[in-house]
N, CA, C and O of each residue as an XYZ file, in Angstrom:
244
protein
N     148.737   -136.799    -95.157
C     147.450   -136.371    -95.623
C     147.585   -134.924    -96.102
O     148.038   -134.054    -95.359
N     147.195   -134.685    -97.324
C     147.234   -133.342    -97.892
C     145.888   -132.672    -97.648
O     144.831   -133.239    -97.927
N     145.952   -131.456    -97.124
C     144.726   -130.721    -96.841
C     144.768   -129.370    -97.530
O     145.828   -128.896    -97.938
N     143.605   -128.762    -97.652
C     143.501   -127.476    -98.330
C     143.736   -126.324    -97.347
O     143.890   -126.532    -96.143
N     143.760   -125.115    -97.892
C     144.001   -123.938    -97.062
C     142.836   -123.674    -96.113
O     143.038   -123.183    -95.003
N     141.649   -123.989    -96.536
C     140.479   -123.762    -95.671
C     140.549   -124.657    -94.444
O     140.212   -124.222    -93.343
N     140.980   -125.898    -94.617
C     141.158   -126.822    -93.495
C     142.149   -126.237    -92.495
O     141.901   -126.243    -91.289
N     143.266   -125.735    -93.001
C     144.288   -125.148    -92.131
C     143.754   -123.913    -91.415
O     144.078   -123.690    -90.248
N     142.946   -123.112    -92.092
C     142.383   -121.906    -91.491
C     141.402   -122.269    -90.378
O     141.404   -121.637    -89.321
N     140.570   -123.276    -90.604
C     139.621   -123.723    -89.580
C     140.389   -124.247    -88.369
O     140.083   -123.902    -87.228
N     141.376   -125.071    -88.631
C     142.161   -125.673    -87.549
C     142.910   -124.620    -86.745
O     142.931   -124.685    -85.516
N     143.522   -123.657    -87.413
C     144.293   -122.648    -86.693
C     143.392   -121.775    -85.820
O     143.789   -121.373    -84.727
N     142.193   -121.484    -86.291
C     141.258   -120.699    -85.485
C     140.872   -121.419    -84.202
O     140.856   -120.816    -83.129
N     140.566   -122.693    -84.308
C     140.219   -123.464    -83.122
C     141.414   -123.615    -82.199
O     141.271   -123.505    -80.981
N     142.596   -123.866    -82.762
C     143.786   -124.027    -81.933
C     144.114   -122.749    -81.172
O     144.573   -122.806    -80.031
N     143.884   -121.598    -81.794
C     144.109   -120.317    -81.119
C     143.178   -120.198    -79.913
O     143.606   -119.782    -78.836
N     141.908   -120.563    -80.090
C     140.948   -120.513    -78.984
C     141.328   -121.487    -77.870
O     141.249   -121.149    -76.688
N     141.735   -122.683    -78.247
C     142.116   -123.692    -77.257
C     143.337   -123.234    -76.475
O     143.396   -123.392    -75.256
N     144.311   -122.665    -77.180
C     145.521   -122.169    -76.506
C     145.164   -121.072    -75.505
O     145.681   -121.063    -74.388
N     144.292   -120.154    -75.892
C     143.871   -119.079    -75.011
C     143.167   -119.632    -73.772
O     143.411   -119.166    -72.659
N     142.303   -120.618    -73.959
C     141.563   -121.191    -72.835
C     142.437   -122.074    -71.951
O     142.140   -122.256    -70.771
N     143.509   -122.620    -72.510
C     144.370   -123.523    -71.752
C     145.377   -122.786    -70.881
O     145.986   -123.387    -69.996
N     145.557   -121.491    -71.120
C     146.465   -120.725    -70.266
C     145.917   -120.756    -68.850
O     144.728   -120.517    -68.636
N     146.764   -121.044    -67.897
C     146.255   -121.159    -66.531
C     145.815   -119.816    -65.958
O     146.498   -118.802    -66.106
N     144.668   -119.834    -65.306
C     144.202   -118.678    -64.552
C     144.831   -118.769    -63.173
O     145.693   -119.614    -62.931
N     144.407   -117.909    -62.283
C     144.900   -117.995    -60.911
C     144.499   -119.348    -60.335
O     143.327   -119.720    -60.397
N     145.455   -120.087    -59.777
C     145.131   -121.418    -59.245
C     144.016   -121.355    -58.204
O     144.024   -120.516    -57.304
N     143.081   -122.245    -58.352
C     141.979   -122.329    -57.417
C     140.835   -121.379    -57.706
O     139.824   -121.392    -57.005
N     140.984   -120.562    -58.722
C     139.907   -119.626    -59.043
C     138.801   -120.365    -59.801
O     139.067   -121.365    -60.467
N     137.582   -119.884    -59.703
C     136.486   -120.544    -60.418
C     136.676   -120.503    -61.928
O     136.200   -121.391    -62.636
N     137.361   -119.488    -62.424
C     137.572   -119.365    -63.865
C     138.478   -120.437    -64.432
O     138.351   -120.800    -65.601
N     139.389   -120.949    -63.623
C     140.315   -121.975    -64.110
C     139.573   -123.244    -64.501
O     139.866   -123.842    -65.536
N     138.626   -123.652    -63.689
C     137.857   -124.860    -63.995
C     136.943   -124.665    -65.191
O     136.780   -125.565    -66.015
N     136.359   -123.504    -65.278
C     135.467   -123.209    -66.398
C     136.250   -123.195    -67.702
O     135.787   -123.733    -68.708
N     137.435   -122.581    -67.695
C     138.257   -122.536    -68.904
C     138.681   -123.929    -69.346
O     138.713   -124.215    -70.543
N     139.003   -124.792    -68.402
C     139.415   -126.159    -68.747
C     138.259   -126.921    -69.396
O     138.452   -127.623    -70.388
N     137.065   -126.779    -68.836
C     135.905   -127.470    -69.392
C     135.548   -126.910    -70.765
O     135.170   -127.657    -71.668
N     135.668   -125.603    -70.917
C     135.368   -124.978    -72.199
C     136.385   -125.410    -73.254
O     136.024   -125.604    -74.414
N     137.649   -125.563    -72.864
C     138.676   -126.005    -73.807
C     138.356   -127.410    -74.330
O     138.565   -127.693    -75.509
N     137.865   -128.267    -73.482
C     137.487   -129.624    -73.905
C     136.339   -129.551    -74.904
O     136.335   -130.272    -75.902
N     135.377   -128.695    -74.642
C     134.241   -128.533    -75.550
C     134.697   -127.985    -76.900
O     134.222   -128.423    -77.947
N     135.614   -127.029    -76.869
C     136.116   -126.449    -78.112
C     136.893   -127.499    -78.909
O     136.808   -127.517    -80.136
N     137.638   -128.361    -78.243
C     138.360   -129.438    -78.939
C     137.375   -130.374    -79.638
O     137.606   -130.803    -80.769
N     136.288   -130.679    -78.959
C     135.268   -131.549    -79.543
C     134.619   -130.880    -80.755
O     134.376   -131.525    -81.775
N     134.342   -129.589    -80.634
C     133.758   -128.845    -81.756
C     134.730   -128.764    -82.926
O     134.314   -128.819    -84.083
N     136.026   -128.633    -82.634
C     137.033   -128.599    -83.693
C     137.035   -129.924    -84.452
O     137.099   -129.940    -85.682
N     136.966   -131.016    -83.731
C     136.954   -132.328    -84.379
C     135.736   -132.472    -85.293
O     135.843   -132.988    -86.406
N     134.591   -132.017    -84.818
C     133.376   -132.091    -85.645
C     133.506   -131.238    -86.897
O     133.171   -131.675    -87.998
N     133.997   -130.015    -86.718
C     134.113   -129.102    -87.855
C     135.112   -129.624    -88.888
O     134.863   -129.541    -90.091
N     136.231   -130.157    -88.426
C     137.231   -130.664    -89.368
C     136.744   -131.930    -90.067
O     137.003   -132.114    -91.256
N     136.049   -132.796    -89.354
C     135.490   -133.994    -89.989
C     134.446   -133.628    -91.030
O     134.419   -134.203    -92.118
N     133.588   -132.675    -90.699
C     132.564   -132.231    -91.646
C     133.219   -131.631    -92.886
O     132.797   -131.900    -94.011
N     134.256   -130.814    -92.674
C     134.956   -130.218    -93.805
C     135.620   -131.304    -94.651
O     135.529   -131.284    -95.878
N     136.277   -132.236    -93.999
C     136.990   -133.299    -94.709
C     136.031   -134.137    -95.549
O     136.382   -134.561    -96.650
N     134.835   -134.376    -95.044
C     133.846   -135.167    -95.772
C     133.314   -134.432    -97.001
O     132.984   -135.064    -98.005
N     133.229   -133.116    -96.931
C     132.614   -132.340    -98.006
C     133.601   -131.746    -98.993
O     133.217   -131.390   -100.107
N     134.854   -131.632    -98.613
C     135.842   -130.952    -99.449
C     136.382   -131.895   -100.526
O     136.773   -133.025   -100.233
N     136.398   -131.427   -101.752
C     136.921   -132.246   -102.854
C     138.441   -132.327   -102.815
O     139.024   -133.336   -103.211
N     139.072   -131.280   -102.343
C     140.533   -131.243   -102.317
C     141.116   -132.096   -101.181
O     142.152   -132.738   -101.350
N     140.448   -132.097   -100.037
C     140.941   -132.855    -98.872
C     140.546   -134.328    -98.928
O     141.354   -135.206    -98.624
N     139.326   -134.590    -99.311
C     138.790   -135.946    -99.232
C     138.895   -136.650   -100.487
O     138.486   -137.807   -100.583
């Protein structure tokens, strides 16, 4: 699948956030669970944003 530069830019931004949130905090700390849940939410938002872009972009779709 060939995608445009904007698609790659959107994806890389979300992946950077997911990577940051996926880094383990101190085991057993309250922040570790919150970061894991937030990472799942960010993944879901990334999927929505990329699907919306793919549907509207002339170069990708």
